[in-house]
C-alpha positions as YAML, in Angstrom:
chain: A
units: angstrom
residues:
- id: 1
  name: MET
  ca: [-12.16, -34.86, -24.99]
- id: 2
  name: GLU
  ca: [-12.42, -34.07, -21.36]
- id: 3
  name: LYS
  ca: [-13.22, -36.85, -19.00]
- id: 4
  name: GLU
  ca: [-15.10, -36.05, -15.86]
- id: 5
  name: ASN
  ca: [-14.32, -38.52, -13.09]
- id: 6
  name: LEU
  ca: [-15.69, -36.57, -10.17]
- id: 7
  name: THR
  ca: [-17.55, -38.33, -7.42]
- id: 8
  name: ASP
  ca: [-20.95, -37.09, -6.33]
- id: 9
  name: GLU
  ca: [-19.40, -35.38, -3.29]
- id: 10
  name: GLN
  ca: [-16.86, -33.47, -5.41]
- id: 11
  name: MET
  ca: [-19.36, -32.09, -7.93]
- id: 12
  name: ILE
  ca: [-21.15, -28.81, -7.53]
- id: 13
  name: VAL
  ca: [-24.94, -28.89, -7.48]
- id: 14
  name: ARG
  ca: [-25.30, -27.77, -11.11]
- id: 15
  name: ASP
  ca: [-23.13, -30.61, -12.41]
- id: 16
  name: TYR
  ca: [-24.80, -33.17, -10.17]
- id: 17
  name: LEU
  ca: [-28.26, -32.12, -11.38]
- id: 18
  name: ALA
  ca: [-27.09, -32.17, -15.00]
- id: 19
  name: ARG
  ca: [-25.91, -35.76, -14.55]
- id: 20
  name: GLN
  ca: [-29.25, -36.69, -12.98]
- id: 21
  name: ARG
  ca: [-31.18, -35.05, -15.84]
- id: 22
  name: THR
  ca: [-29.11, -36.97, -18.37]
- id: 23
  name: THR
  ca: [-29.82, -40.23, -16.54]
- id: 24
  name: LEU
  ca: [-33.55, -39.50, -16.46]
- id: 25
  name: ALA
  ca: [-33.51, -38.56, -20.15]
- id: 26
  name: ASN
  ca: [-31.89, -41.91, -20.90]
- id: 27
  name: ASP
  ca: [-34.70, -43.66, -18.98]
- id: 28
  name: ARG
  ca: [-37.36, -41.68, -20.86]
- id: 29
  name: THR
  ca: [-35.76, -42.57, -24.16]
- id: 30
  name: LEU
  ca: [-35.87, -46.28, -23.30]
- id: 31
  name: LEU
  ca: [-39.54, -45.98, -22.36]
- id: 32
  name: SER
  ca: [-40.33, -44.26, -25.66]
- id: 33
  name: TYR
  ca: [-38.59, -47.07, -27.57]
- id: 34
  name: ILE
  ca: [-40.65, -49.61, -25.63]
- id: 35
  name: ARG
  ca: [-43.87, -47.67, -26.27]
- id: 36
  name: THR
  ca: [-43.18, -47.45, -30.00]
- id: 37
  name: SER
  ca: [-42.28, -51.13, -30.09]
- id: 38
  name: LEU
  ca: [-45.58, -52.01, -28.43]
- id: 39
  name: TYR
  ca: [-47.46, -49.89, -30.98]
- id: 40
  name: PHE
  ca: [-45.87, -51.86, -33.80]
- id: 41
  name: LEU
  ca: [-46.62, -55.13, -32.00]
- id: 42
  name: VAL
  ca: [-50.31, -54.23, -31.62]
- id: 43
  name: SER
  ca: [-50.50, -53.02, -35.21]
- id: 44
  name: GLY
  ca: [-48.86, -56.20, -36.45]
- id: 45
  name: THR
  ca: [-51.29, -58.33, -34.46]
- id: 46
  name: ALA
  ca: [-54.27, -56.39, -35.83]
- id: 47
  name: LEU
  ca: [-53.00, -56.75, -39.40]
- id: 48
  name: MET
  ca: [-52.50, -60.48, -38.90]
- id: 49
  name: GLU
  ca: [-56.19, -60.84, -37.99]
- id: 50
  name: VAL
  ca: [-57.47, -59.19, -41.18]
- id: 51
  name: ASN
  ca: [-58.76, -62.06, -43.29]
- id: 52
  name: VAL
  ca: [-60.41, -60.05, -46.06]
- id: 53
  name: LEU
  ca: [-57.17, -58.91, -47.72]
- id: 54
  name: SER
  ca: [-54.49, -61.57, -48.03]
- id: 55
  name: HIS
  ca: [-51.57, -59.23, -48.76]
- id: 56
  name: ILE
  ca: [-52.12, -57.32, -45.51]
- id: 57
  name: ARG
  ca: [-50.83, -60.32, -43.53]
- id: 58
  name: GLU
  ca: [-47.28, -59.58, -44.69]
- id: 59
  name: LEU
  ca: [-47.54, -56.10, -43.18]
- id: 60
  name: GLY
  ca: [-48.30, -57.81, -39.88]
- id: 61
  name: TYR
  ca: [-45.00, -59.66, -40.12]
- id: 62
  name: VAL
  ca: [-43.26, -56.36, -40.88]
- id: 63
  name: GLY
  ca: [-44.88, -54.87, -37.78]
- id: 64
  name: PHE
  ca: [-43.59, -57.75, -35.66]
- id: 65
  name: ALA
  ca: [-40.09, -57.39, -37.11]
- id: 66
  name: LEU
  ca: [-40.08, -53.63, -36.50]
- id: 67
  name: SER
  ca: [-41.30, -54.21, -32.97]
- id: 68
  name: LEU
  ca: [-38.46, -56.59, -32.17]
- id: 69
  name: GLY
  ca: [-35.92, -54.37, -33.90]
- id: 70
  name: LEU
  ca: [-36.99, -51.26, -32.00]
- id: 71
  name: MET
  ca: [-36.99, -53.14, -28.70]
- id: 72
  name: PHE
  ca: [-33.44, -54.38, -29.35]
- id: 73
  name: LEU
  ca: [-32.28, -50.94, -30.49]
- id: 74
  name: GLY
  ca: [-33.81, -49.26, -27.44]
- id: 75
  name: PHE
  ca: [-32.13, -51.57, -24.94]
- id: 76
  name: PHE
  ca: [-28.83, -51.42, -26.82]
- id: 77
  name: ASN
  ca: [-28.89, -47.61, -26.78]
- id: 78
  name: TYR
  ca: [-29.95, -47.50, -23.12]
- id: 79
  name: PHE
  ca: [-27.11, -49.68, -21.89]
- id: 80
  name: LYS
  ca: [-24.56, -47.91, -24.13]
- id: 81
  name: VAL
  ca: [-25.47, -44.51, -22.70]
- id: 82
  name: LYS
  ca: [-25.69, -45.90, -19.16]
- id: 83
  name: LYS
  ca: [-22.16, -47.29, -19.52]
- id: 84
  name: LYS
  ca: [-20.89, -43.89, -20.70]
- id: 85
  name: LEU
  ca: [-22.59, -42.18, -17.78]
- id: 86
  name: LYS
  ca: [-21.07, -44.62, -15.31]
- id: 87
  name: LYS
  ca: [-17.59, -44.06, -16.74]
- id: 88
  name: GLY
  ca: [-18.09, -40.31, -16.53]
- id: 89
  name: ASN
  ca: [-17.45, -39.41, -20.16]
- id: 90
  name: TYR
  ca: [-20.95, -38.21, -20.95]
- id: 91
  name: ILE
  ca: [-19.76, -34.76, -22.03]
- id: 92
  name: GLY
  ca: [-19.13, -35.84, -25.64]
- id: 93
  name: MET
  ca: [-22.47, -37.59, -26.15]
...
């Protein structure tokens, strides 16, 4: 695979803008992971408060676990892609 180690001054405008779009897409992806994680956290909290049905409480724990898992996965993916972008080998992503 090709490795692009050009500095910002050496790149043409098209390549510079493509790198910036990829960085912004990485940021948006992290925010969507956080948003989804918060949805699961709120859902888990709501299910924990339901006292009428006892078996629903376990779904609240599942919501909490999914929330933590998605948050971890989102940050892991964000820093992995950010590291690739910093090295300059984002072409093969």
